[in-house]
C-alpha positions in Angstrom: 133.5 90.6 75.3 130.4 90.6 73.0 130.5 87.3 71.2 129.2 89.0 68.0 132.4 91.0 67.8 134.5 87.9 68.2 132.5 86.1 65.5 133.3 88.8 62.9 135.6 88.2 60.0 139.1 89.6 60.9 141.7 90.2 58.2 145.4 89.4 59.1 148.6 88.9 57.2 149.3 85.4 56.0 151.8 84.0 58.4 150.2 85.6 61.4 151.8 89.0 61.8 152.4 90.2 65.3 150.1 92.8 66.9 152.7 95.5 67.0 153.5 95.4 63.3 151.9 97.8 60.9 152.7 98.3 57.2 151.1 100.5 54.6 149.4 98.7 51.8 150.6 99.2 48.2 148.8 101.9 46.3 145.5 100.9 44.7 145.9 99.7 41.1 143.1 99.9 38.5 142.5 98.1 35.3 142.6 101.0 32.9 141.6 100.9 29.3 140.1 103.3 26.7 136.3 103.0 26.5 135.4 100.0 24.4 132.3 100.8 22.3 132.9 99.0 19.0 130.6 96.0 18.5 132.5 92.8 17.8 131.5 90.4 15.1 129.1 87.6 16.2 129.0 83.9 15.3 125.5 83.6 13.7 125.1 80.2 15.5 126.4 81.4 18.9 125.6 85.0 19.8 126.7 86.7 23.0 125.0 89.6 24.9 125.6 91.6 28.1 123.0 93.7 29.9 125.7 96.3 30.7 127.5 96.2 27.3 129.0 99.4 26.1 128.4 98.5 22.5 124.6 99.0 22.5 121.8 100.8 24.3 118.1 100.4 24.9 115.2 102.0 26.8 114.0 100.0 29.8 110.3 99.1 29.5 109.6 99.7 33.2 111.5 102.8 34.2 111.7 104.3 30.7 115.5 104.9 31.2 117.7 104.8 28.1 121.0 103.2 29.1 123.9 101.2 27.7 123.5 97.4 27.4 121.6 94.7 25.5 117.9 94.2 26.5 118.2 90.6 27.6 114.5 90.5 28.4 113.5 91.6 24.9 115.9 89.0 23.4 114.2 86.3 25.4 110.7 87.6 24.5 111.6 87.7 20.8 112.9 84.2 20.9 109.8 82.8 22.8 107.5 84.6 20.3 109.3 82.8 17.5 108.3 79.3 18.9 106.2 77.1 16.6 106.2 73.8 18.5 107.6 74.0 22.1 109.1 76.2 24.8 110.8 74.7 27.9 112.0 77.1 30.6 114.1 76.2 33.6 114.9 79.3 35.7 115.5 80.0 39.4 113.2 83.0 39.5 110.7 84.4 37.0 109.3 87.9 37.8 109.4 89.8 34.5 105.8 90.1 33.2 106.8 90.5 29.5 108.4 87.1 29.5 105.4 85.6 31.3 103.1 87.2 28.8 105.1 85.8 25.9 104.9 82.3 27.4 101.1 82.7 27.9 100.6 83.9 24.4 102.5 80.9 23.0 100.6 78.5 25.3 97.2 79.9 24.2 98.3 79.5 20.6 98.5 75.8 21.1 102.3 75.6 21.5 103.7 73.3 24.2 105.0 75.4 27.1 106.6 74.0 30.3 108.1 75.9 33.2 110.4 74.8 36.1 111.4 77.2 38.9 113.1 77.1 42.3 110.6 76.4 45.1 111.8 79.4 47.2 110.4 81.7 44.5 107.2 79.9 43.7 105.1 82.3 45.6 102.5 84.9 44.4 103.1 88.6 44.6 99.9 89.1 46.7 100.9 88.5 50.3 99.3 89.7 53.5 101.1 92.3 55.7 101.9 89.5 58.2 103.3 87.3 55.6 105.5 90.1 54.2 106.7 90.8 57.8 107.7 87.2 58.3 110.0 87.2 55.2 113.8 87.6 55.7 115.0 91.2 55.0 116.5 90.2 51.6 113.2 88.6 50.6 111.2 91.6 51.8 113.4 93.8 49.6 112.7 91.5 46.6 109.0 91.5 47.4 109.0 95.3 47.5 110.5 95.3 44.0 107.8 93.0 42.8 105.0 95.2 44.2 106.6 98.2 42.6 106.7 96.4 39.3 103.0 95.4 39.4 101.7 98.6 41.0 101.0 100.6 37.9 98.9 103.3 39.5 101.5 103.7 42.3 98.9 103.8 45.1 100.8 101.4 47.3 98.4 98.5 46.9 97.7 95.9 44.2 94.4 95.4 42.6 93.3 92.1 41.0 93.9 93.7 37.6 97.4 94.8 38.5 98.2 91.3 39.8 96.9 89.7 36.6 99.0 91.9 34.4 102.1 92.5 36.5 102.7 89.4 38.5 104.6 87.0 36.3 103.6 83.9 38.2 100.0 85.0 38.2 100.1 85.4 34.5 101.6 81.9 34.1 99.0 80.3 36.3 96.0 82.1 34.8 97.2 81.0 31.3 97.2 77.4 32.6 100.9 76.8 31.7 102.1 73.6 33.4 104.7 74.5 36.0 106.6 72.6 38.7 109.4 73.4 41.2 112.1 71.3 42.8 109.8 69.9 45.4 108.0 67.9 42.7 110.2 64.9 43.5 108.6 64.7 46.9 111.5 66.4 48.7 111.9 69.8 50.3 113.8 70.9 47.2 117.4 70.5 45.9 120.2 72.7 47.1 118.9 75.3 44.5 117.2 74.8 41.2 119.6 77.4 39.8 119.3 76.8 36.1 118.6 79.7 33.7 117.9 78.2 30.2 115.2 78.1 27.5 114.9 75.5 24.8 112.7 76.6 21.8 111.4 74.2 19.1 114.2 71.7 20.0 116.8 73.8 18.1 117.2 77.2 19.7 118.9 77.5 23.1 119.3 80.4 25.5 121.6 80.1 28.4 122.2 83.0 30.8 123.7 83.9 34.1 120.6 86.1 34.8 117.4 85.3 36.6 114.4 86.7 34.9 114.0 89.7 37.3 114.3 93.4 37.1 117.3 93.3 39.5 119.3 90.8 37.3 118.5 92.5 33.9 117.3 96.1 34.1 118.0 97.4 37.7 116.3 98.0 41.0 113.4 100.4 41.4 114.7 101.6 44.7 117.8 103.0 43.1 117.6 105.4 40.2 121.3 104.7 39.4 120.9 100.9 39.3 121.4 99.3 35.9 121.0 95.6 36.9 123.5 93.0 38.0 126.1 92.5 35.3 125.0 89.3 33.4 125.6 87.6 30.1 123.3 85.7 27.8 124.1 83.2 25.0 121.7 82.4 22.1 122.7 79.3 20.2 121.3 77.5 17.2 121.9 73.8 17.5 119.5 70.9 17.5 122.2 68.7 19.0 122.9 71.0 21.9 119.2 71.7 22.4 118.7 68.0 22.8 121.2 67.8 25.6 119.3 70.5 27.5 116.0 68.9 26.7 117.3 65.7 28.4 118.2 67.7 31.5 114.8 69.3 31.5 113.1 66.0 31.1 114.9 64.5 34.1 113.6 67.3 36.3 110.1 67.4 34.7 109.2 63.7 35.0 105.5 63.5 34.1 104.9 67.1 35.1 102.5 68.6 37.7 99.9 66.4 39.4 101.5 63.1 38.3 103.8 60.7 40.0 106.7 62.1 42.0 109.1 60.9 39.3 110.9 64.2 38.9 114.6 64.2 39.6 116.3 67.2 41.0 119.7 67.6 42.7 121.6 64.5 43.5 118.7 62.3 42.5 119.5 62.9 38.8 121.8 60.3 37.3 125.3 61.3 36.5 126.0 62.1 32.8 129.2 62.6 30.9 130.3 65.9 29.5 128.6 66.5 26.1 130.7 68.2 23.4 128.9 69.8 20.5 130.1 71.9 17.5 128.0 75.1 17.2 129.0 77.3 14.3 132.7 77.9 14.6 132.8 76.9 18.3 133.1 73.8 20.3 130.7 73.8 23.3 131.2 71.4 26.3 128.3 71.2 28.7 128.0 69.5 32.1 125.2 69.7 34.6 125.3 69.8 38.3 125.2 68.4 40.9 127.7 65.6 41.1 127.1 63.1 43.8 129.5 62.6 46.7 130.6 59.3 45.0 131.7 61.1 41.9 135.5 61.8 41.8 136.1 65.5 42.0 138.0 65.6 38.7 134.8 64.3 37.0 132.6 67.0 38.5 131.7 70.3 36.8 134.4 72.0 39.0 136.8 69.4 37.7 136.0 70.6 34.2 136.6 74.2 35.3 139.9 73.0 36.8 141.1 71.3 33.7 140.3 74.4 31.6 142.2 76.6 33.9 145.1 74.2 34.0 145.3 74.4 30.2 146.1 78.1 30.3 149.5 79.3 28.9 149.1 83.1 28.7 146.2 84.5 30.7 143.1 83.9 32.8 140.5 86.7 33.4 137.7 86.0 35.9 134.5 87.9 36.6 132.7 86.0 39.4 129.8 86.6 41.8 131.4 84.3 44.3 134.6 82.2 44.4 135.1 79.7 47.2 136.3 76.5 45.5 139.8 76.0 47.0 141.1 73.5 44.4 140.4 76.0 41.6 142.3 78.7 43.5 145.2 76.2 44.0 145.4 75.5 40.3 145.4 79.3 39.5 148.2 79.7 42.1 150.3 77.1 40.3 149.7 78.7 36.9 150.5 82.2 38.3 153.9 80.9 39.4 154.6 79.7 35.8 154.0 83.3 34.5 150.4 83.1 33.4 148.7 86.5 33.8 145.7 86.2 36.2 143.2 88.9 36.9 140.0 88.5 38.9 136.9 90.5 39.7 134.8 89.3 42.5 131.5 90.8 43.8 132.0 93.1 46.8 129.5 91.1 48.9 131.8 88.0 48.7 135.3 89.2 48.2 135.9 89.8 51.9 134.6 86.5 53.3 136.6 83.9 55.2 135.9 81.4 52.4 136.7 83.8 49.6 139.5 82.5 47.3 140.1 86.1 46.3 141.8 86.5 49.7 144.1 83.5 49.0 145.0 85.2 45.7 145.8 88.5 47.5 148.0 86.6 50.0 145.8 87.2 53.0 143.5 85.2 55.3 140.2 86.1 56.8 139.4 84.9 60.3 135.9 84.1 61.6 135.6 83.7 65.3 139.4 84.1 65.4 139.8 80.8 63.5 141.1 80.2 60.0 139.4 77.8 57.5 141.5 74.7 57.5 142.1 74.6 53.7 143.0 78.3 53.3 146.2 78.7 51.3 147.2 82.4 50.9 149.5 82.8 47.9 153.2 83.3 48.7 153.3 85.6 45.6 150.1 87.7 46.0 148.4 89.3 43.1 147.8 93.0 42.8 145.2 92.3 40.1 142.3 91.1 42.2 139.4 93.5 42.9 135.8 94.2 42.9 133.6 96.3 40.5 132.4 99.8 41.5 128.7 99.3 40.8 125.7 101.4 41.7 124.1 100.7 45.1 122.2 97.5 45.0 123.8 96.1 41.9 126.0 92.9 42.1 128.5 91.4 39.8 126.5 88.3 38.9 128.7 86.9 36.1 130.2 83.4 36.5 132.7 83.5 33.7 136.4 83.0 33.1 138.3 83.5 29.9 141.4 81.4 29.3 144.0 82.5 26.8 141.4 84.6 25.1 139.9 81.6 23.4 138.2 79.4 26.0 135.2 80.7 27.9 133.8 79.2 31.1 130.2 80.4 31.8 126.7 79.4 32.7 124.7 79.5 35.9 127.4 77.6 37.9 129.0 79.7 40.6 132.6 78.6 41.5 131.6 76.9 44.7 131.2 73.4 46.1 127.5 74.1 46.7 127.1 74.6 42.9 129.2 71.5 42.3 127.6 69.1 44.7 124.1 70.3 45.6 122.5 72.7 43.0 120.9 72.1 39.6 123.3 74.1 37.4 124.6 74.6 33.9 128.3 74.8 33.1 129.5 75.6 29.6 133.1 75.6 28.3 133.2 77.3 24.9 136.2 77.1 22.6 136.0 80.0 20.2 138.2 83.1 19.6 135.1 85.0 18.5 133.1 84.2 21.7 136.3 84.7 23.8 136.7 88.2 22.4 133.2 89.2 23.6 133.9 88.0 27.1 137.3 89.7 27.1 135.6 92.9 26.1 133.1 92.6 28.9 135.9 91.9 31.4 137.8 95.0 30.4 134.5 97.0 30.7 133.9 95.7 34.2 137.5 96.3 35.1 137.3 99.9 34.0 134.7 100.4 36.7 136.6 98.4 39.3 139.2 98.8 42.0 142.1 96.4 41.9 143.5 96.1 45.4 146.7 95.0 47.0 145.9 94.3 50.6 148.8 92.0 51.4 149.9 94.3 54.3 146.4 95.2 55.6 145.4 93.3 58.6 143.1 93.1 61.6 144.2 91.9 65.0 142.0 89.3 66.5 140.4 90.7 69.6 141.4 89.1 72.9 138.6 87.8 75.0 140.1 89.7 77.9 141.2 92.9 76.2 139.5 95.6 74.1 142.7 96.9 72.6 142.2 97.4 68.9 144.9 98.3 66.3 143.8 100.8 63.8 143.7 99.3 60.2 144.5 101.2 57.1 141.4 100.4 55.1 141.7 100.9 51.3 139.4 103.7 50.3 137.8 101.5 47.7 136.6 99.0 50.1 132.8 99.1 50.7 131.5 97.8 54.0 127.7 97.6 54.1 127.0 94.8 56.6 125.5 96.2 59.9 127.8 93.8 61.7 130.8 95.2 60.0 129.7 98.7 60.7 129.4 97.8 64.4 132.8 96.3 64.2 134.3 99.3 62.6 132.7 101.6 65.2 134.0 99.6 68.1 137.4 99.6 66.4 137.2 103.4 66.1 138.1 103.1 62.5 136.9 105.9 60.3 136.4 105.3 56.6 133.9 107.0 54.4 133.6 103.9 52.3 132.2 102.0 55.3 129.3 104.4 55.9 
């Protein structure tokens, strides 16, 4: 049998149901709520914004589309333009020219501007056809977005003038802004330099889940319906908290470009304790990743997430790009058994993965190569409140937040994975504030109103025998989206028809 087929993820009932069993899944449930359009009050010192908020609208600067949401790019541009002394930016990917132009303007005005990015995205927009062809498909798609962004006359090619005005990194370089990436420490880079923060004048701080790209903020050019990956942004006024982030930036910066390789990224950074700062009416705890292998798990950022989840007494609402940290799922399972209401939205590209903790929560296991992950623990009391957002083609749920009892918010750049915990440069915030909590609860409900909440406890695949090609038809939920070519091949061989998989 084709080994590719055997290697596919196969969904079976927890407890290994036999091949001749078949049960219909429970009806699909949905989070339903009346449209939420009322803007909530903000804490002046800690303001919350969402690019797909239903409480505001704006006109995109690139496609000239008026749509719901806060213009996160303009919020950052406005804040950068307000700088009078310094701007420090640490972001995985910078591709928005208006942000680059704002940084260049501040730099030319004599203000100290520094930039750190992830080395994978430290490449110019002008590549040769052979270089483009050599890129992985996902990177080719990203490159096509960049070309579309810079190609103002839409002739399919980029002139020097278009590159100078439309390529964010070209704008930064031409302005002479000092910039490094995570290879400045002499390595091949950390797991990922995944931070997304800006420190302005040592007192204003922006922390977001969004990369500075059209895809993460406004939407993809290739899809007219795209409205950007759902993301959040926090703007905080606090010299004390800004100092904490400046210290993190300085660890990575070292003496900057062209100097000694004294930058520290990834596990080379020294471990630091959780910092807790009062900001307006909120208490903000911040911890940076990664933690070294010698750091006890409970002292890591995931340990902080775990303690926050364990403190829940009423509810936990999650909106996550990816969820693969087993110990966090185990804690949620225990809280669920005590009566805590748990709802989770996970992006469709990760919810059906062998390592997805959403599967544990739904009482099911995913096989890969007909093998289970050793630590998988499907819940004996599965949830019917785990699902994925119905987003336009190309958009992904990019949030990394959880709301505990409506008053504690877990957010930042930190995905709920061990890679974020032990390898990447990340920001994790835990904010105690009923005002901030209300904003994130409102966003969760808005995402949930566009989402399918599935109960798949009784859906299963039968692992194919190496000596037999007998396949048992599976009753796929109509809301399941299958986009992977390998999955489509699997479904075709399985003779399973489902419009959602096409």
